[in-house]
C-alpha positions in Angstrom: 5.8 -12.3 -0.2 2.5 -12.7 1.5 -0.5 -10.6 0.4 -0.2 -8.6 3.7 3.4 -7.7 3.0 2.6 -6.6 -0.5 -0.3 -4.6 0.7 1.9 -2.8 3.3 4.5 -2.0 0.7 1.9 -0.7 -1.8 0.2 1.4 0.8 3.5 3.0 1.9 4.2 4.0 -1.7 0.6 5.3 -2.1 0.9 7.4 1.0 4.1 9.0 -0.3 2.5 10.1 -3.6 -0.7 11.2 -1.8 -3.1 8.5 -3.0 -5.2 6.1 -1.1 -6.1 2.7 -2.5 -9.4 1.1 -1.4 -7.7 -1.6 0.5 -5.3 0.6 2.4 
């Protein structure tokens, strides 16, 4: 996976649990 793909996946999970990571 590319960094961009990983970032997108992580940001989707973070959105579901109501958190925002700095790079999202």
